[in-house]
Chimera marker file (.cmm) of the C-alpha trace (Angstrom):
<marker_set name="trace">
<marker id="1" x="-0.207" y="0.188" z="0.109" r="1" g="1" b="0" radius="0.5"/>
<marker id="2" x="1.318" y="3.596" z="-0.778" r="1" g="1" b="0" radius="0.5"/>
<marker id="3" x="1.849" y="5.712" z="2.573" r="1" g="1" b="0" radius="0.5"/>
<marker id="4" x="1.754" y="8.695" z="0.288" r="1" g="1" b="0" radius="0.5"/>
<marker id="5" x="-1.207" y="11.068" z="-0.847" r="1" g="1" b="0" radius="0.5"/>
<marker id="6" x="-0.939" y="13.330" z="-3.366" r="1" g="1" b="0" radius="0.5"/>
<marker id="7" x="-2.946" y="16.844" z="-3.159" r="1" g="1" b="0" radius="0.5"/>
<marker id="8" x="-4.269" y="18.660" z="-5.985" r="1" g="1" b="0" radius="0.5"/>
<marker id="9" x="-4.269" y="22.606" z="-5.514" r="1" g="1" b="0" radius="0.5"/>
<marker id="10" x="-5.729" y="25.124" z="-7.167" r="1" g="1" b="0" radius="0.5"/>
<marker id="11" x="-5.429" y="29.099" z="-6.217" r="1" g="1" b="0" radius="0.5"/>
<marker id="12" x="-6.791" y="32.115" z="-7.464" r="1" g="1" b="0" radius="0.5"/>
<marker id="13" x="-3.325" y="33.529" z="-7.945" r="1" g="1" b="0" radius="0.5"/>
<marker id="14" x="0.355" y="32.771" z="-7.992" r="1" g="1" b="0" radius="0.5"/>
<marker id="15" x="0.678" y="35.516" z="-5.298" r="1" g="1" b="0" radius="0.5"/>
<marker id="16" x="-2.261" y="33.771" z="-3.070" r="1" g="1" b="0" radius="0.5"/>
<marker id="17" x="-0.304" y="30.498" z="-3.615" r="1" g="1" b="0" radius="0.5"/>
<marker id="18" x="2.830" y="31.937" z="-2.393" r="1" g="1" b="0" radius="0.5"/>
<marker id="19" x="1.218" y="33.575" z="0.342" r="1" g="1" b="0" radius="0.5"/>
<marker id="20" x="-0.060" y="30.252" z="1.541" r="1" g="1" b="0" radius="0.5"/>
<marker id="21" x="2.926" y="28.612" z="1.227" r="1" g="1" b="0" radius="0.5"/>
<marker id="22" x="4.721" y="30.906" z="3.157" r="1" g="1" b="0" radius="0.5"/>
<marker id="23" x="2.274" y="30.460" z="6.153" r="1" g="1" b="0" radius="0.5"/>
<marker id="24" x="2.962" y="27.110" z="6.146" r="1" g="1" b="0" radius="0.5"/>
<marker id="25" x="6.577" y="27.493" z="5.941" r="1" g="1" b="0" radius="0.5"/>
<marker id="26" x="6.589" y="25.564" z="2.507" r="1" g="1" b="0" radius="0.5"/>
<marker id="27" x="8.198" y="28.556" z="0.566" r="1" g="1" b="0" radius="0.5"/>
<marker id="28" x="12.043" y="29.812" z="1.760" r="1" g="1" b="0" radius="0.5"/>
<marker id="29" x="14.079" y="32.200" z="0.301" r="1" g="1" b="0" radius="0.5"/>
<marker id="30" x="17.941" y="32.145" z="0.858" r="1" g="1" b="0" radius="0.5"/>
<marker id="31" x="20.951" y="34.236" z="-0.113" r="1" g="1" b="0" radius="0.5"/>
<marker id="32" x="23.706" y="32.132" z="-2.371" r="1" g="1" b="0" radius="0.5"/>
<marker id="33" x="26.643" y="33.738" z="-3.518" r="1" g="1" b="0" radius="0.5"/>
<marker id="34" x="25.004" y="37.060" z="-3.418" r="1" g="1" b="0" radius="0.5"/>
<marker id="35" x="21.678" y="36.067" z="-5.097" r="1" g="1" b="0" radius="0.5"/>
<marker id="36" x="18.540" y="35.436" z="-3.398" r="1" g="1" b="0" radius="0.5"/>
<marker id="37" x="16.561" y="32.291" z="-4.294" r="1" g="1" b="0" radius="0.5"/>
<marker id="38" x="13.026" y="31.084" z="-3.598" r="1" g="1" b="0" radius="0.5"/>
<marker id="39" x="12.346" y="27.407" z="-3.426" r="1" g="1" b="0" radius="0.5"/>
<marker id="40" x="9.799" y="25.151" z="-2.085" r="1" g="1" b="0" radius="0.5"/>
<marker id="41" x="10.145" y="22.338" z="0.215" r="1" g="1" b="0" radius="0.5"/>
<marker id="42" x="7.986" y="20.408" z="2.503" r="1" g="1" b="0" radius="0.5"/>
<marker id="43" x="10.331" y="20.453" z="5.749" r="1" g="1" b="0" radius="0.5"/>
<marker id="44" x="7.660" y="19.019" z="8.677" r="1" g="1" b="0" radius="0.5"/>
<marker id="45" x="7.175" y="15.639" z="6.926" r="1" g="1" b="0" radius="0.5"/>
<marker id="46" x="7.911" y="13.327" z="3.960" r="1" g="1" b="0" radius="0.5"/>
<marker id="47" x="6.968" y="14.852" z="0.931" r="1" g="1" b="0" radius="0.5"/>
<marker id="48" x="7.487" y="16.842" z="-2.369" r="1" g="1" b="0" radius="0.5"/>
<marker id="49" x="5.842" y="19.769" z="-4.098" r="1" g="1" b="0" radius="0.5"/>
<marker id="50" x="5.512" y="20.537" z="-7.771" r="1" g="1" b="0" radius="0.5"/>
<marker id="51" x="4.600" y="24.062" z="-9.047" r="1" g="1" b="0" radius="0.5"/>
<marker id="52" x="2.989" y="23.852" z="-12.103" r="1" g="1" b="0" radius="0.5"/>
<marker id="53" x="1.132" y="27.326" z="-12.519" r="1" g="1" b="0" radius="0.5"/>
<marker id="54" x="-1.001" y="28.187" z="-15.147" r="1" g="1" b="0" radius="0.5"/>
<marker id="55" x="-2.289" y="25.594" z="-17.275" r="1" g="1" b="0" radius="0.5"/>
<marker id="56" x="-4.042" y="25.999" z="-20.760" r="1" g="1" b="0" radius="0.5"/>
<marker id="57" x="-6.761" y="23.880" z="-22.276" r="1" g="1" b="0" radius="0.5"/>
<marker id="58" x="-6.071" y="21.711" z="-25.580" r="1" g="1" b="0" radius="0.5"/>
<marker id="59" x="-8.366" y="24.165" z="-27.525" r="1" g="1" b="0" radius="0.5"/>
<marker id="60" x="-5.684" y="26.163" z="-29.477" r="1" g="1" b="0" radius="0.5"/>
<marker id="61" x="-6.259" y="26.301" z="-33.532" r="1" g="1" b="0" radius="0.5"/>
<marker id="62" x="-2.981" y="25.984" z="-35.599" r="1" g="1" b="0" radius="0.5"/>
<marker id="63" x="-2.177" y="26.474" z="-39.302" r="1" g="1" b="0" radius="0.5"/>
<marker id="64" x="-1.811" y="22.591" z="-40.575" r="1" g="1" b="0" radius="0.5"/>
<marker id="65" x="0.977" y="23.339" z="-42.707" r="1" g="1" b="0" radius="0.5"/>
<marker id="66" x="3.110" y="26.179" z="-40.865" r="1" g="1" b="0" radius="0.5"/>
<marker id="67" x="2.143" y="25.380" z="-37.173" r="1" g="1" b="0" radius="0.5"/>
<marker id="68" x="1.397" y="29.094" z="-36.479" r="1" g="1" b="0" radius="0.5"/>
<marker id="69" x="-1.264" y="29.955" z="-33.874" r="1" g="1" b="0" radius="0.5"/>
<marker id="70" x="-4.490" y="31.052" z="-35.355" r="1" g="1" b="0" radius="0.5"/>
<marker id="71" x="-6.488" y="30.721" z="-32.181" r="1" g="1" b="0" radius="0.5"/>
<marker id="72" x="-4.343" y="30.541" z="-28.812" r="1" g="1" b="0" radius="0.5"/>
<marker id="73" x="-5.207" y="27.810" z="-26.183" r="1" g="1" b="0" radius="0.5"/>
<marker id="74" x="-7.383" y="29.227" z="-23.686" r="1" g="1" b="0" radius="0.5"/>
<marker id="75" x="-5.838" y="29.527" z="-20.149" r="1" g="1" b="0" radius="0.5"/>
<marker id="76" x="-7.686" y="26.982" z="-17.231" r="1" g="1" b="0" radius="0.5"/>
<marker id="77" x="-8.918" y="29.044" z="-14.187" r="1" g="1" b="0" radius="0.5"/>
<marker id="78" x="-6.301" y="29.247" z="-11.328" r="1" g="1" b="0" radius="0.5"/>
<marker id="79" x="-2.873" y="28.543" z="-10.584" r="1" g="1" b="0" radius="0.5"/>
<marker id="80" x="-1.877" y="25.034" z="-9.864" r="1" g="1" b="0" radius="0.5"/>
<marker id="81" x="0.486" y="23.227" z="-7.576" r="1" g="1" b="0" radius="0.5"/>
<marker id="82" x="0.784" y="19.157" z="-6.544" r="1" g="1" b="0" radius="0.5"/>
<marker id="83" x="1.619" y="18.353" z="-3.303" r="1" g="1" b="0" radius="0.5"/>
<marker id="84" x="3.054" y="14.803" z="-2.378" r="1" g="1" b="0" radius="0.5"/>
<marker id="85" x="2.923" y="14.091" z="1.635" r="1" g="1" b="0" radius="0.5"/>
<marker id="86" x="3.540" y="10.937" z="3.807" r="1" g="1" b="0" radius="0.5"/>
<marker id="87" x="0.829" y="12.596" z="6.252" r="1" g="1" b="0" radius="0.5"/>
<marker id="88" x="-2.008" y="15.154" z="6.169" r="1" g="1" b="0" radius="0.5"/>
<marker id="89" x="-2.047" y="18.518" z="4.221" r="1" g="1" b="0" radius="0.5"/>
<marker id="90" x="-1.527" y="21.461" z="6.596" r="1" g="1" b="0" radius="0.5"/>
<marker id="91" x="-5.062" y="23.252" z="7.535" r="1" g="1" b="0" radius="0.5"/>
<marker id="92" x="-4.283" y="26.388" z="5.663" r="1" g="1" b="0" radius="0.5"/>
<marker id="93" x="-4.009" y="24.293" z="2.045" r="1" g="1" b="0" radius="0.5"/>
<marker id="94" x="-7.354" y="22.143" z="2.662" r="1" g="1" b="0" radius="0.5"/>
<marker id="95" x="-9.548" y="24.785" z="0.987" r="1" g="1" b="0" radius="0.5"/>
<marker id="96" x="-7.394" y="24.978" z="-2.187" r="1" g="1" b="0" radius="0.5"/>
<marker id="97" x="-7.799" y="21.162" z="-2.838" r="1" g="1" b="0" radius="0.5"/>
<marker id="98" x="-9.411" y="20.075" z="-6.200" r="1" g="1" b="0" radius="0.5"/>
<marker id="99" x="-9.947" y="16.693" z="-7.681" r="1" g="1" b="0" radius="0.5"/>
<marker id="100" x="-9.234" y="16.647" z="-11.758" r="1" g="1" b="0" radius="0.5"/>
<marker id="101" x="-10.686" y="14.248" z="-13.562" r="1" g="1" b="0" radius="0.5"/>
<marker id="102" x="-7.051" y="14.014" z="-15.754" r="1" g="1" b="0" radius="0.5"/>
<marker id="103" x="-4.419" y="15.361" z="-13.766" r="1" g="1" b="0" radius="0.5"/>
<marker id="104" x="-2.315" y="17.580" z="-15.894" r="1" g="1" b="0" radius="0.5"/>
<marker id="105" x="0.992" y="16.050" z="-13.813" r="1" g="1" b="0" radius="0.5"/>
<marker id="106" x="1.396" y="13.429" z="-11.393" r="1" g="1" b="0" radius="0.5"/>
<marker id="107" x="4.276" y="12.343" z="-9.304" r="1" g="1" b="0" radius="0.5"/>
<marker id="108" x="5.780" y="9.190" z="-10.401" r="1" g="1" b="0" radius="0.5"/>
<link id1="1" id2="2" r="1" g="1" b="0" radius="0.2"/>
<link id1="2" id2="3" r="1" g="1" b="0" radius="0.2"/>
<link id1="3" id2="4" r="1" g="1" b="0" radius="0.2"/>
<link id1="4" id2="5" r="1" g="1" b="0" radius="0.2"/>
<link id1="5" id2="6" r="1" g="1" b="0" radius="0.2"/>
<link id1="6" id2="7" r="1" g="1" b="0" radius="0.2"/>
<link id1="7" id2="8" r="1" g="1" b="0" radius="0.2"/>
<link id1="8" id2="9" r="1" g="1" b="0" radius="0.2"/>
<link id1="9" id2="10" r="1" g="1" b="0" radius="0.2"/>
<link id1="10" id2="11" r="1" g="1" b="0" radius="0.2"/>
<link id1="11" id2="12" r="1" g="1" b="0" radius="0.2"/>
<link id1="12" id2="13" r="1" g="1" b="0" radius="0.2"/>
<link id1="13" id2="14" r="1" g="1" b="0" radius="0.2"/>
<link id1="14" id2="15" r="1" g="1" b="0" radius="0.2"/>
<link id1="15" id2="16" r="1" g="1" b="0" radius="0.2"/>
<link id1="16" id2="17" r="1" g="1" b="0" radius="0.2"/>
<link id1="17" id2="18" r="1" g="1" b="0" radius="0.2"/>
<link id1="18" id2="19" r="1" g="1" b="0" radius="0.2"/>
<link id1="19" id2="20" r="1" g="1" b="0" radius="0.2"/>
<link id1="20" id2="21" r="1" g="1" b="0" radius="0.2"/>
<link id1="21" id2="22" r="1" g="1" b="0" radius="0.2"/>
<link id1="22" id2="23" r="1" g="1" b="0" radius="0.2"/>
<link id1="23" id2="24" r="1" g="1" b="0" radius="0.2"/>
<link id1="24" id2="25" r="1" g="1" b="0" radius="0.2"/>
<link id1="25" id2="26" r="1" g="1" b="0" radius="0.2"/>
<link id1="26" id2="27" r="1" g="1" b="0" radius="0.2"/>
<link id1="27" id2="28" r="1" g="1" b="0" radius="0.2"/>
<link id1="28" id2="29" r="1" g="1" b="0" radius="0.2"/>
<link id1="29" id2="30" r="1" g="1" b="0" radius="0.2"/>
<link id1="30" id2="31" r="1" g="1" b="0" radius="0.2"/>
<link id1="31" id2="32" r="1" g="1" b="0" radius="0.2"/>
<link id1="32" id2="33" r="1" g="1" b="0" radius="0.2"/>
<link id1="33" id2="34" r="1" g="1" b="0" radius="0.2"/>
<link id1="34" id2="35" r="1" g="1" b="0" radius="0.2"/>
<link id1="35" id2="36" r="1" g="1" b="0" radius="0.2"/>
<link id1="36" id2="37" r="1" g="1" b="0" radius="0.2"/>
<link id1="37" id2="38" r="1" g="1" b="0" radius="0.2"/>
<link id1="38" id2="39" r="1" g="1" b="0" radius="0.2"/>
<link id1="39" id2="40" r="1" g="1" b="0" radius="0.2"/>
<link id1="40" id2="41" r="1" g="1" b="0" radius="0.2"/>
<link id1="41" id2="42" r="1" g="1" b="0" radius="0.2"/>
<link id1="42" id2="43" r="1" g="1" b="0" radius="0.2"/>
<link id1="43" id2="44" r="1" g="1" b="0" radius="0.2"/>
<link id1="44" id2="45" r="1" g="1" b="0" radius="0.2"/>
<link id1="45" id2="46" r="1" g="1" b="0" radius="0.2"/>
<link id1="46" id2="47" r="1" g="1" b="0" radius="0.2"/>
<link id1="47" id2="48" r="1" g="1" b="0" radius="0.2"/>
<link id1="48" id2="49" r="1" g="1" b="0" radius="0.2"/>
<link id1="49" id2="50" r="1" g="1" b="0" radius="0.2"/>
<link id1="50" id2="51" r="1" g="1" b="0" radius="0.2"/>
<link id1="51" id2="52" r="1" g="1" b="0" radius="0.2"/>
<link id1="52" id2="53" r="1" g="1" b="0" radius="0.2"/>
<link id1="53" id2="54" r="1" g="1" b="0" radius="0.2"/>
<link id1="54" id2="55" r="1" g="1" b="0" radius="0.2"/>
<link id1="55" id2="56" r="1" g="1" b="0" radius="0.2"/>
<link id1="56" id2="57" r="1" g="1" b="0" radius="0.2"/>
<link id1="57" id2="58" r="1" g="1" b="0" radius="0.2"/>
<link id1="58" id2="59" r="1" g="1" b="0" radius="0.2"/>
<link id1="59" id2="60" r="1" g="1" b="0" radius="0.2"/>
<link id1="60" id2="61" r="1" g="1" b="0" radius="0.2"/>
<link id1="61" id2="62" r="1" g="1" b="0" radius="0.2"/>
<link id1="62" id2="63" r="1" g="1" b="0" radius="0.2"/>
<link id1="63" id2="64" r="1" g="1" b="0" radius="0.2"/>
<link id1="64" id2="65" r="1" g="1" b="0" radius="0.2"/>
<link id1="65" id2="66" r="1" g="1" b="0" radius="0.2"/>
<link id1="66" id2="67" r="1" g="1" b="0" radius="0.2"/>
<link id1="67" id2="68" r="1" g="1" b="0" radius="0.2"/>
<link id1="68" id2="69" r="1" g="1" b="0" radius="0.2"/>
<link id1="69" id2="70" r="1" g="1" b="0" radius="0.2"/>
<link id1="70" id2="71" r="1" g="1" b="0" radius="0.2"/>
<link id1="71" id2="72" r="1" g="1" b="0" radius="0.2"/>
<link id1="72" id2="73" r="1" g="1" b="0" radius="0.2"/>
<link id1="73" id2="74" r="1" g="1" b="0" radius="0.2"/>
<link id1="74" id2="75" r="1" g="1" b="0" radius="0.2"/>
<link id1="75" id2="76" r="1" g="1" b="0" radius="0.2"/>
<link id1="76" id2="77" r="1" g="1" b="0" radius="0.2"/>
<link id1="77" id2="78" r="1" g="1" b="0" radius="0.2"/>
<link id1="78" id2="79" r="1" g="1" b="0" radius="0.2"/>
<link id1="79" id2="80" r="1" g="1" b="0" radius="0.2"/>
<link id1="80" id2="81" r="1" g="1" b="0" radius="0.2"/>
<link id1="81" id2="82" r="1" g="1" b="0" radius="0.2"/>
<link id1="82" id2="83" r="1" g="1" b="0" radius="0.2"/>
<link id1="83" id2="84" r="1" g="1" b="0" radius="0.2"/>
<link id1="84" id2="85" r="1" g="1" b="0" radius="0.2"/>
<link id1="85" id2="86" r="1" g="1" b="0" radius="0.2"/>
<link id1="86" id2="87" r="1" g="1" b="0" radius="0.2"/>
<link id1="87" id2="88" r="1" g="1" b="0" radius="0.2"/>
<link id1="88" id2="89" r="1" g="1" b="0" radius="0.2"/>
<link id1="89" id2="90" r="1" g="1" b="0" radius="0.2"/>
<link id1="90" id2="91" r="1" g="1" b="0" radius="0.2"/>
<link id1="91" id2="92" r="1" g="1" b="0" radius="0.2"/>
<link id1="92" id2="93" r="1" g="1" b="0" radius="0.2"/>
<link id1="93" id2="94" r="1" g="1" b="0" radius="0.2"/>
<link id1="94" id2="95" r="1" g="1" b="0" radius="0.2"/>
<link id1="95" id2="96" r="1" g="1" b="0" radius="0.2"/>
<link id1="96" id2="97" r="1" g="1" b="0" radius="0.2"/>
<link id1="97" id2="98" r="1" g="1" b="0" radius="0.2"/>
<link id1="98" id2="99" r="1" g="1" b="0" radius="0.2"/>
<link id1="99" id2="100" r="1" g="1" b="0" radius="0.2"/>
<link id1="100" id2="101" r="1" g="1" b="0" radius="0.2"/>
<link id1="101" id2="102" r="1" g="1" b="0" radius="0.2"/>
<link id1="102" id2="103" r="1" g="1" b="0" radius="0.2"/>
<link id1="103" id2="104" r="1" g="1" b="0" radius="0.2"/>
<link id1="104" id2="105" r="1" g="1" b="0" radius="0.2"/>
<link id1="105" id2="106" r="1" g="1" b="0" radius="0.2"/>
<link id1="106" id2="107" r="1" g="1" b="0" radius="0.2"/>
<link id1="107" id2="108" r="1" g="1" b="0" radius="0.2"/>
</marker_set>
């Protein structure tokens, strides 16, 4: 039996996601060789974070000969993150859980 649970999260924006990830200590910023770097990591239990961001529908129209875009694909609502954890998702992130029929990306 797999001890891990995958959570698919959808936020209204990247800013909202970063605020919530900071709140649960999953977003960290450190300075390395004079450059500030931001990274996302689970520190309170075994797990990982997959920042997906914007997802686009498969509804774009392209010229069959030149492959030029005739109509660009439309953006799905929200800003997306997948989290896999051995334990429970922090309470502050629970309201953002969604259940996609066909997840855009999954953990292997």
